[in-house]
N, C-alpha and C positions, 0 to 999 in steps of 0.2 A: 463041692465046690459052688459057691455062689459069685455070679456076675456083680460087679461095684460099679457105681458111677457116683462122681463127686463134682459139685460146683467148686471151681478153684477160683481164688481172687488173688491177684498180685498186682505189682506195679504195671504189668503188662495188660491188666483189664480183668475180664471174668470169662472163663471158659469151662467147659465140660470135659471131664477126664473119664473115658469109659473103658480103658484098656487094661483094667486090673480085675482080679477076683480075690475071694476071701483067702486064697492060699498064696497070693502074692506076697512078697516080703517088703518090709520096710525100706529096703534098699532100692527095690524097683520103684516103689513109691517117690522115693526122694530123687531117683533118676528122671522120672517123668515130670515131678514137680520143679526140677531144675530146669529142664527143657523148656517147660511153659513159662517159667517166670524169668528166665535169664540170671538164675542166682546159682553160684557155683554150689555144688553137692554138699560140700562140707561146710557151707554157710546156710543151708536152707534151714528155716525155723517155721514151725506150722503151728496155727492156732485154730481150734474148732470147738464147737459147742455154743451154746448162748447163754450167759455172755462168753465171748472167746476165751479160751484158756489154752496154755502151752499142750502140745501134744508131745509125748515122750518118744522119739525117733532115732534114740541112741543106739539101738541095738538092730543093725542091718539085717539080721537074719530072722528076726521074729516075722510071723505072719501076720496080716493086717487083722485077721480075725483075734488074734491074742492080744492087740492093742486097744480094742474095743471099737475100731471103725466100722460102721454100717453105710450101705449104699444111701445116698441123699444127703450125706454130711456136707457142710460148707467148710472147705479149708482155705485158710488165709494164709498164704506165703508170705514170710518176711525175710530179711537178710540179716543174720547174725553180725555183730560187730568183729572186726578182725582179731580185737583183744579183749574177749568178754571176761568180765571180772569173775573171781573165783569166790564161791560162797560155801562155807562150811556145810557138812552134812546135816548138822543140827538146824540150820536155816531153811534147808530145802524143803519144798512142801511134799506131802506124801503124794504118791501116785497110785491111782486106781483106775482101771481099764484104759490106761495109757493117758490119762489126763491128770495134770498135776492139781488135784482137787479131791475132796471126799464126796463132791456132788455126783449124782449118777446121771449119765446121759440119757437124754430122751430117745426113745427108739425111733428109728427113722424110716421113712417109707421107701419102696422099691422105686424111686424116681426122685425128681428135684422139681421144686415149684419154680416155674420161670414166667417172665414177663414176655407177651408177644407185642411188638411195636406196631402200632396201626398209624395210618396217616394222619397228620394235623390239619384236618379239612373241615373243621367245625362240626363234623359228624362223628368224631371218635368215639363218642359214647355209644351210639348206634353200632357202629362197625365192631366195637369191643363186645357188645352184647350179642351180635350175630356169630362172633368167632366162639364165645363159650357155648352157643346152641348148636352151631354147626361143624365147628373145628376147622374153619378156612376163613380167610380175611376177604370179605365182600363188601366193597365200598358202595354197593347200591341198596343195601339192605334197610339203609335210612329211610327211604321213602316210604315204605310200608310201616314201619314203626312210627313214622311221624303221623301217619294217617290213623293208626291204632290209637295214639295219644290224643289226637284231635277230637275222633269220634267218642272217647271215653269222657273227656273234659266237656265237651258239648252236651253230652246226655245227663249231665249232673252240675247244673249252674248253681246249685246251692252249696255243694262242697267246694267246687272249682269257682270261687268268686273272685271279684277284683282284688279283695284283700290278700288272697292266697297267691293268685296268678301275677300280681303287679300290673295287670292290664284288664280290661273288659273280657268276658269270656269269649266272645265272638273275636275280638282282635287276636287274642292269645291263639285260638284255633288257626287263625289265618298265619300268624307269626311262626308257629312251631313247625308248619309244613314247609317253610323256606329251607332251602338247604344251607343257608349261612347262619341259620339259628342254633345255638348251643343247647345241648340237655344237660340236666342236671337232677337234683333230688326228686322234684315233682315227675319228672319223666321215668327215673329208675323205680319209683314206687309204682307207677302204672305198669311199666312193663313187667314188674316183678308179678303183680296179680295177674295180668294177662297170661302169661307163659307159666304161672304156678310154680315158681321157684324163688327161693330165697336168693337175693343177689346182696353179697357181702362186699361193699366197698372199702377197699384198703386205703386209707387216707395217710400218705407219706409225709404230708406236712405237719399233721399232728400226732402220728403214729398210733392211730387207732383204727377200729373198723366199724363202719357203720352197715347195720343190718337191715335191709329192705324185705319186708315180708317176715320177719322174725315172729310176729304174734300169730301168723298164719298157720303154723306147724306144717309148712311144708317138708316134704320128704327129701328134697334135694336142693344143693347149694352151688352156686357159681361165685367166682372171685373176679372183682375188676379193680385195678390199681389207679388211683387218682393223685396226682401231684399238685393239686392246687388249680390247675387249669385243664390238663390233659388226662384222658382216659386210655388205659391199655388193658387188655384182658390177661389173666393169669392162667396158667395151665400146668399141669403136672407131665413132665417129660420123663417118660418110663426108660427102663433099661434097655428094652428090646426096640426102642426107637418110636413107639407109638406115644400118643398124647391122651390126657384124660382132661375134661374141663368142667364136668359134672361131678358133684361129690355128695354123698349121702350127708344130711344134717347133722347126724350124730358123730360123724368122723371130724372129732376134735383134735385128732393129730394134724390133719392138715390145715384146720383153722390156726392152730398154734404156729404152724410154718408161716401162715400169711401173716400172723401177728410180728413174727420174728422178722419178716421180710420189711415189713413196715417200720420197726425200730432201726434195722440196718439202712435203710433208705434215708431215714431222718438224720441218723447220725453222720452219714456221709453227705448230707445235704442234697439228696436227689429228690428236689421237689421244686415247685416254682412259687417264688415269693409274689403273692397277688398284689403286693403294693408296687412291684417294680417290673412286671412283664408288659409287654408293648401290644395294643390292640389296634386296629383300624376300623375306623366307623365306615361300614359300607355304604352309607347314604353321601356323606361329604369327603371321604378318604381322608379324614385328619387322623393324625397318628396320636393315641392316647396312652399315657403310662399309668398303669395300676387299676385297680378296681374302684376306688373312690374316685379318681378323675373320669372314669366311665360313666359312673351314677351322676356325676355333676353334669357332664356333656349331654347325657339324655335328658337331664331335668331342664336344662337350658334350651335344648334344640327339639325334643322329643324324638331323637334318633336313638332308636334301640337295636340296630342291626350292627353287631360288631363281629369282626373275624380276627382269627389268629395271625400274627406276623411271624 
């Protein structure tokens, strides 16, 4: 008997279900899903896999192990219509491993890849990196990381020139150490080298993963989520309640889970449109909408210190 954990998505939001085992029945699963989603048991419909496909939950006495469910699955709960249309058996899709498809489900890990929300305080990148390194949210780690970045940039003026940094090297070194300055690709690349880790940034705006340190053949990888403006760390929530934030780079299963998360987030529009988000100029307090307007304001006023609103 194996303990199971599922990520459940329904009209009530996203929750973790940990109360079942491989010996639990479909009927028990439906009871829990009904309670979580506020959908009556007889009208519970479940999708799983990627892309999501209907799960056969017609036999209440079947064990979860018999319908192909593994720990770590994402279950999407929907409500069946009161009078579903009847289809002939000839039109029904074949069921394999409990899923109405011939495709084989990808094996799941003993846990669920989750997002840890960190404060939107202009240092979210550094707080997120601190979390994947240490396993806790510490909003003071940005000071050390900013100093590390400034020292690296100052030591290599040829690589980190004005064309790369967008400002003179010395000015950048002062700017990045200000708590109100945002971090981005340059800072991720430097910290990836400093800590000797591949940092995979899951971009939910474009549904892609940008890998920093990929060419260094590092043995370990961490994941950060980026929605166009804000960074959050990703971690694996394990069945026993523990968490894992650092993974072997050869572990492509967790990498595929991160890719799936990016696609799910984009399809549900869980990203920030960089042309519509609001910033405040920390120099003159002007409110600015979008990245283009921020660039224009910086060019006209030389103000480059912006904060999240």
